[in-house]
Rosetta silent file (secondary structure, phi, psi, omega in degrees, C-alpha in Angstrom):
SEQUENCE: XXXXXXXXXXXXXXXXXXXXXXXXXXXXXXXXXXXXXXXXXXXXXXXXXXXXXXXXXXXXXXXXXXXXXXXXXXXXXXXXXXXXXXXXXXXXXXXXXXXXXXXXXXXXXXXXXXXXXXXXXXXXXXXXXXXXXXXXXXXXXXXXXXXXXXXXXXXXXXXXXXXXXXXXXXXXXXXXXXXXXXXX
SCORE:     score description
SCORE:     0.000 S_00000001
   1 L     0.000  136.413 -178.890    0.898  -16.486  -14.010 S_00000001
   2 L   -81.104  132.140  170.184    3.136  -18.996  -12.146 S_00000001
   3 L  -109.606  130.705 -175.888    1.383  -21.489  -10.004 S_00000001
   4 L   -99.754  147.669 -179.489    3.278  -23.193   -7.267 S_00000001
   5 L  -131.070  151.660  175.371    2.846  -26.772   -5.905 S_00000001
   6 L   -68.933  134.607  176.659    4.557  -28.357   -2.916 S_00000001
   7 L   -90.715  164.301  177.567    7.665  -30.352   -4.000 S_00000001
   8 H   -49.150  -31.818  176.108    8.728  -33.594   -2.143 S_00000001
   9 H   -75.201  -29.462  177.454   10.830  -31.631    0.190 S_00000001
  10 H   -67.195  -34.630  179.470    8.089  -29.238    0.957 S_00000001
  11 H   -67.255  -32.611  174.040    5.872  -32.397    1.863 S_00000001
  12 H   -63.658  -42.085 -179.893    8.405  -33.406    4.422 S_00000001
  13 H   -64.091  -38.034 -179.680    8.124  -29.905    5.929 S_00000001
  14 H   -63.079  -41.302  177.950    4.257  -30.281    5.766 S_00000001
  15 H   -68.506  -37.157 -179.070    4.477  -33.531    7.814 S_00000001
  16 H   -70.664  -47.822  179.308    6.981  -32.056   10.320 S_00000001
  17 H   -60.110  -39.964  175.404    4.721  -28.945   10.748 S_00000001
  18 H   -56.916  -43.348 -178.521    1.645  -31.171   11.250 S_00000001
  19 H   -67.360  -40.849  177.235    3.383  -33.086   13.943 S_00000001
  20 H   -71.756  -35.789  175.961    4.402  -30.079   15.760 S_00000001
  21 H   -68.530  -37.019 -177.827    0.867  -28.312   15.523 S_00000001
  22 H   -65.326  -55.808 -179.969   -0.730  -31.687   16.774 S_00000001
  23 H   -50.009  -48.399  177.761    1.695  -31.760   19.777 S_00000001
  24 H   -61.748  -38.922 -174.603    1.022  -28.129   20.650 S_00000001
  25 H   -73.982  -46.935 -179.141   -2.737  -28.519   20.274 S_00000001
  26 H   -58.181  -41.886  178.714   -2.884  -31.721   22.247 S_00000001
  27 H   -60.988  -47.462 -173.148   -0.788  -30.070   25.020 S_00000001
  28 H   -65.886  -45.548 -179.451   -2.799  -26.931   25.096 S_00000001
  29 H   -81.511   -9.827  175.582   -6.139  -28.766   25.320 S_00000001
  30 L    58.627   51.211  178.236   -4.585  -31.376   27.708 S_00000001
  31 L   -89.503  147.657  170.446   -5.829  -34.346   25.617 S_00000001
  32 L   -92.087  169.158 -178.774   -4.749  -37.918   26.122 S_00000001
  33 H   -61.255  -36.301  177.442   -3.893  -39.918   23.103 S_00000001
  34 H   -63.194  -39.248  177.506   -7.264  -41.648   23.237 S_00000001
  35 H   -72.897  -41.348  178.840   -9.085  -38.284   23.329 S_00000001
  36 H   -59.647  -47.732 -176.768   -6.975  -36.943   20.500 S_00000001
  37 L   -57.839  -15.931  172.618   -7.819  -40.018   18.329 S_00000001
  38 L   -67.876  -23.701 -175.740  -11.481  -38.981   18.334 S_00000001
  39 L   -88.953   98.860 -173.367  -10.691  -35.973   16.259 S_00000001
  40 L   -91.781  121.514  176.585  -10.659  -37.458   12.777 S_00000001
  41 E  -156.315  171.693  171.175   -9.125  -35.580    9.852 S_00000001
  42 E  -145.290  160.622 -176.619   -6.748  -35.779    7.026 S_00000001
  43 E  -109.795  132.220  171.511   -4.567  -33.283    5.090 S_00000001
  44 E  -130.847  164.526  174.286   -4.837  -32.657    1.403 S_00000001
  45 E  -127.421  165.708 -177.291   -3.373  -30.044   -0.824 S_00000001
  46 H   -56.635  -41.918 -179.238   -4.847  -28.298   -3.994 S_00000001
  47 H   -70.406  -22.605 -178.977   -2.363  -30.207   -6.101 S_00000001
  48 H   -91.528  -23.647 -174.821   -3.323  -33.559   -4.647 S_00000001
  49 H  -138.823   -6.207  173.619   -7.121  -33.195   -4.567 S_00000001
  50 L    72.504   31.396  175.692   -8.065  -30.077   -6.312 S_00000001
  51 L   -74.880   72.828 -177.507   -9.820  -28.502   -3.230 S_00000001
  52 L   -94.439   14.960 -174.812   -9.865  -25.092   -4.952 S_00000001
  53 L   -86.501    9.708 -173.559  -12.910  -23.543   -3.418 S_00000001
  54 L   -78.966  149.069  170.011  -11.076  -21.597   -0.935 S_00000001
  55 L   -53.770  155.743 -166.450  -11.294  -17.731   -0.643 S_00000001
  56 L   -73.263  -20.248  174.582   -8.525  -16.057   -2.431 S_00000001
  57 L   -84.033   -8.241 -170.991   -6.921  -15.057    0.999 S_00000001
  58 L   -83.954  138.828  171.204   -6.973  -18.456    2.610 S_00000001
  59 L   -90.785   -8.518 -178.563   -3.972  -20.718    3.109 S_00000001
  60 E  -161.370  153.543  174.572   -6.222  -23.528    4.039 S_00000001
  61 E  -136.467  145.214 -178.278   -9.904  -24.494    3.975 S_00000001
  62 E  -114.255  129.758  175.131  -11.646  -27.072    6.153 S_00000001
  63 E  -111.887  150.574  179.595  -14.173  -29.425    4.857 S_00000001
  64 E  -122.981  147.037 -179.184  -16.327  -31.680    6.829 S_00000001
  65 E  -164.210 -148.844  179.329  -17.614  -34.980    5.670 S_00000001
  66 L  -134.794  149.673  178.513  -17.656  -38.671    6.613 S_00000001
  67 L   -77.873  166.195 -179.203  -14.753  -41.139    6.018 S_00000001
  68 L   -57.085  144.733 -179.514  -15.228  -43.992    3.476 S_00000001
  69 L    86.815  -22.368  173.397  -17.359  -46.763    5.025 S_00000001
  70 H   -72.153  -20.058 -168.056  -19.396  -44.363    7.257 S_00000001
  71 H   -65.798  -29.691 -179.335  -21.857  -43.786    4.475 S_00000001
  72 H   -72.112  -23.493 -177.635  -23.553  -47.289    5.206 S_00000001
  73 L   -78.572  157.213  173.912  -24.297  -46.220    8.832 S_00000001
  74 L   -64.194  142.162  179.200  -27.264  -44.374    9.903 S_00000001
  75 H   -37.981  -41.742  178.531  -26.815  -40.665   10.120 S_00000001
  76 H   -71.171  -18.527 -179.148  -26.762  -40.739   13.960 S_00000001
  77 H   -95.236  -11.218 -176.136  -24.013  -43.240   13.949 S_00000001
  78 L   -78.628  144.731  175.637  -21.635  -41.496   11.597 S_00000001
  79 L  -101.314  135.284  178.633  -18.624  -39.633   13.005 S_00000001
  80 L   -60.881  153.245  176.456  -17.536  -36.332   11.503 S_00000001
  81 E  -141.877  128.341 -176.657  -14.413  -36.316    9.441 S_00000001
  82 E  -114.072  150.583 -176.989  -12.587  -33.242    8.434 S_00000001
  83 E  -125.921  115.111  172.544  -10.281  -32.497    5.478 S_00000001
  84 E   -82.638  116.184  175.094   -7.696  -29.685    5.887 S_00000001
  85 E  -107.820  105.158  177.892   -7.120  -28.635    2.377 S_00000001
  86 E   -66.407  136.187  175.560   -3.885  -26.682    2.110 S_00000001
  87 L  -100.712   77.288 -169.791   -3.696  -24.088   -0.606 S_00000001
  88 H   -58.224  -34.665  179.600   -0.096  -24.896   -1.383 S_00000001
  89 H   -64.580  -36.425  174.872    0.183  -22.342   -4.142 S_00000001
  90 H   -71.647  -38.620 -179.467   -0.902  -19.548   -1.786 S_00000001
  91 H   -69.179  -48.381  176.108    1.340  -20.675    1.015 S_00000001
  92 H   -63.618  -35.877  173.422    4.383  -20.907   -1.329 S_00000001
  93 H   -59.189  -43.290 -177.883    3.563  -17.467   -2.866 S_00000001
  94 H   -70.060  -39.554  171.140    3.663  -15.940    0.530 S_00000001
  95 H   -62.296  -40.604  179.358    6.914  -17.516    1.389 S_00000001
  96 H   -69.185  -34.027 -173.695    8.476  -16.502   -1.772 S_00000001
  97 H   -71.381  -37.288 -175.319    7.094  -13.010   -1.451 S_00000001
  98 L  -115.186  111.716 -169.805    8.430  -12.386    2.025 S_00000001
  99 L   -70.162   -8.652  178.572   12.113  -13.215    2.602 S_00000001
 100 L  -102.449   -5.928  178.119   11.656  -13.474    6.342 S_00000001
 101 L   -96.152  126.643 -175.712    8.715  -15.887    6.247 S_00000001
 102 L  -107.655  160.173 -174.960    9.655  -19.496    6.364 S_00000001
 103 H   -65.842  -51.044 -168.822    7.629  -22.564    5.436 S_00000001
 104 H   -65.639  -45.400  178.165    7.744  -24.604    8.535 S_00000001
 105 H   -66.909  -39.463  179.681    6.597  -21.909   11.047 S_00000001
 106 H   -61.379  -44.237  175.457    3.912  -20.719    8.618 S_00000001
 107 H   -67.073  -28.230  175.436    2.591  -24.242    8.278 S_00000001
 108 H   -70.974  -37.510  176.523    2.624  -24.833   11.989 S_00000001
 109 H   -60.285  -52.337 -178.869    0.549  -21.718   12.277 S_00000001
 110 H   -61.085  -43.774  177.000   -1.872  -22.845    9.580 S_00000001
 111 H   -67.850  -46.850 -176.686   -2.268  -26.426   10.948 S_00000001
 112 H   -62.412  -46.894  177.451   -2.685  -25.213   14.517 S_00000001
 113 H   -47.613  -56.184 -168.475   -5.466  -22.800   13.361 S_00000001
 114 H   -74.972  -30.100  176.778   -7.440  -25.546   11.559 S_00000001
 115 H   -66.201  -32.544  174.701   -6.807  -28.061   14.309 S_00000001
 116 H   -65.431  -42.213 -179.782   -8.383  -25.557   16.852 S_00000001
 117 H   -57.738  -52.841 -178.743  -11.418  -25.400   14.439 S_00000001
 118 H   -51.491  -49.410  177.609  -11.614  -29.183   14.393 S_00000001
 119 H   -57.665  -45.089 -171.652  -11.480  -29.342   18.227 S_00000001
 120 H   -70.890  -36.636  173.137  -14.160  -26.734   18.472 S_00000001
 121 H   -65.811  -41.469 -176.221  -16.444  -28.256   15.878 S_00000001
 122 H   -80.837  -20.743  179.798  -16.125  -31.848   17.195 S_00000001
 123 L   -96.088    0.501  171.702  -16.560  -30.714   20.833 S_00000001
 124 L    80.256   17.232  176.814  -19.760  -28.852   19.939 S_00000001
 125 L   -90.965   -1.508  169.519  -18.393  -25.405   20.991 S_00000001
 126 L  -157.618  141.201 -179.447  -19.136  -24.154   17.586 S_00000001
 127 L   -77.215  147.054  178.974  -21.479  -25.274   14.738 S_00000001
 128 L   -68.193  -48.671  178.174  -19.713  -26.025   11.416 S_00000001
 129 L  -105.513  114.286  178.777  -22.244  -24.031    9.347 S_00000001
 130 L  -131.183  170.866  170.657  -23.046  -20.584   10.587 S_00000001
 131 L   -66.563  155.342 -174.928  -24.058  -17.219    9.464 S_00000001
 132 H   -60.392  -32.042  174.369  -21.252  -14.927    8.318 S_00000001
 133 H   -73.564  -28.612  167.298  -21.289  -12.751   11.426 S_00000001
 134 H   -65.912  -41.877  179.155  -20.954  -15.870   13.555 S_00000001
 135 H   -64.572  -35.485 -179.712  -18.170  -17.164   11.411 S_00000001
 136 H   -61.157  -46.551  175.490  -16.300  -13.944   11.768 S_00000001
 137 H   -64.805  -37.657  170.773  -16.588  -14.206   15.606 S_00000001
 138 H   -56.124  -41.525 -172.444  -15.432  -17.845   15.380 S_00000001
 139 H   -67.493  -45.466 -178.925  -12.457  -16.834   13.313 S_00000001
 140 H   -62.675  -48.574  176.445  -11.431  -14.387   16.083 S_00000001
 141 H   -53.682  -50.908 -178.496  -11.738  -16.962   18.768 S_00000001
 142 H   -68.027  -43.201  172.632   -9.693  -19.489   16.811 S_00000001
 143 H   -48.093  -51.447 -178.235   -7.120  -16.844   15.913 S_00000001
 144 H   -63.879  -48.108  178.120   -6.699  -15.900   19.471 S_00000001
 145 H   -54.132  -42.995  177.633   -6.532  -19.504   20.635 S_00000001
 146 H   -56.965  -48.685 -179.143   -3.949  -20.244   17.969 S_00000001
 147 H   -60.865  -36.642  179.106   -1.717  -17.508   19.183 S_00000001
 148 H   -67.446  -40.990 -178.747   -1.992  -18.656   22.819 S_00000001
 149 H   -63.016  -40.668 -166.620   -1.089  -22.227   21.801 S_00000001
 150 H   -98.502   -6.564 -176.944    1.999  -21.151   19.654 S_00000001
 151 H   -53.332  -40.368 -172.867    3.053  -18.164   21.889 S_00000001
 152 L  -101.953    0.779 -177.296    5.467  -20.240   24.005 S_00000001
 153 L   -74.034  139.227  177.394    6.587  -22.687   21.341 S_00000001
 154 L  -104.245   81.569 -177.627   10.209  -22.652   20.347 S_00000001
 155 L  -118.773  121.869  177.790   10.137  -23.082   16.597 S_00000001
 156 L   -46.696  132.283  178.054   12.682  -21.004   14.708 S_00000001
 157 L    68.888    2.410  177.116   10.916  -17.990   12.970 S_00000001
 158 H   -66.472  -35.323  177.572    7.553  -18.804   14.540 S_00000001
 159 H   -52.400  -42.922 -176.061    7.835  -15.376   16.334 S_00000001
 160 H   -67.832  -38.888 -179.963    7.933  -13.692   12.992 S_00000001
 161 H   -66.100  -46.912 -173.754    4.755  -15.529   11.797 S_00000001
 162 H   -64.644  -41.090  176.161    2.878  -14.704   15.066 S_00000001
 163 H   -65.637  -49.549 -176.354    3.888  -11.034   14.893 S_00000001
 164 H   -57.304  -38.178 -174.850    3.084  -10.824   11.191 S_00000001
 165 L  -104.713   29.278 -174.467   -0.261  -12.426   11.735 S_00000001
 166 L   -70.133  -22.158  176.611   -1.186  -10.773   15.072 S_00000001
 167 E   -96.186  137.862 -174.663   -4.151   -9.085   13.551 S_00000001
 168 L   -58.392  126.257  175.611   -6.930  -11.293   12.521 S_00000001
 169 L    59.353   18.240  178.320   -6.700  -12.230    8.881 S_00000001
 170 E  -132.096  137.161  175.778   -3.983   -9.482    8.037 S_00000001
 171 L  -132.154  117.208  176.110   -0.296  -10.034    7.522 S_00000001
 172 E   -80.847  119.602  178.218    1.874   -7.034    6.850 S_00000001
 173 L   -77.276  133.710 -164.492    4.459   -8.162    4.498 S_00000001
 174 L   -78.836  -16.605 -179.494    7.912   -7.071    5.578 S_00000001
 175 L  -104.850  -11.362  179.337    9.120   -6.684    1.877 S_00000001
 176 L  -145.172  175.887 -178.789    6.177   -4.991    0.493 S_00000001
 177 L  -100.435   22.058 -177.808    3.200   -2.844    1.511 S_00000001
 178 L   -91.680  177.477  173.388    0.617   -5.455    0.641 S_00000001
 179 E  -128.650  156.959 -178.511   -1.525   -7.584    2.888 S_00000001
 180 L  -136.875  130.834  176.474   -2.224  -11.304    2.810 S_00000001
 181 L   -67.219  157.319  176.199   -4.925  -13.336    4.570 S_00000001
 182 L   -91.188  172.929 -179.386   -4.468  -15.926    7.156 S_00000001
 183 L   -74.786  161.255  165.946   -5.816  -19.473    7.002 S_00000001
 184 L   101.628    0.000    0.000   -9.136  -20.798    7.357 S_00000001
């Protein structure tokens, strides 16, 4: 079985997609720069950090922890820190499998989805650890919010991603009759 990793050119696209997703999320929630800076996170890939514990359908998984240096603080003083772990092999497999699916708009979608989770967790709109039935409800809320954020954005081929992933966790592949899960 062939396993894919992001190449240097892909990493430029990852960075561009994150910038677009951040701007769209900031604008949707009407955050100032100072407000946005309270949401602490970083992006990793399977190839860079080995975050391989994602479900087989996920394009990304979100981990919660504390940044280095926070360990010495009392638990009540620590600030949450999130890690968006991209499953680069799954993302690239989806792009290679579907000739209409492009990397940039797919990553914009994945990042926006994960950033909405971060906003909701950090704002105490949702607990990070919940029962499966609550997790599914949260996924639907985040999925719908992600679509509202990206619906008016003018990124080439983003409409195809939004249409393909309009149903929660399901993507009808235009070149095959298979299904693939969405992020988170």
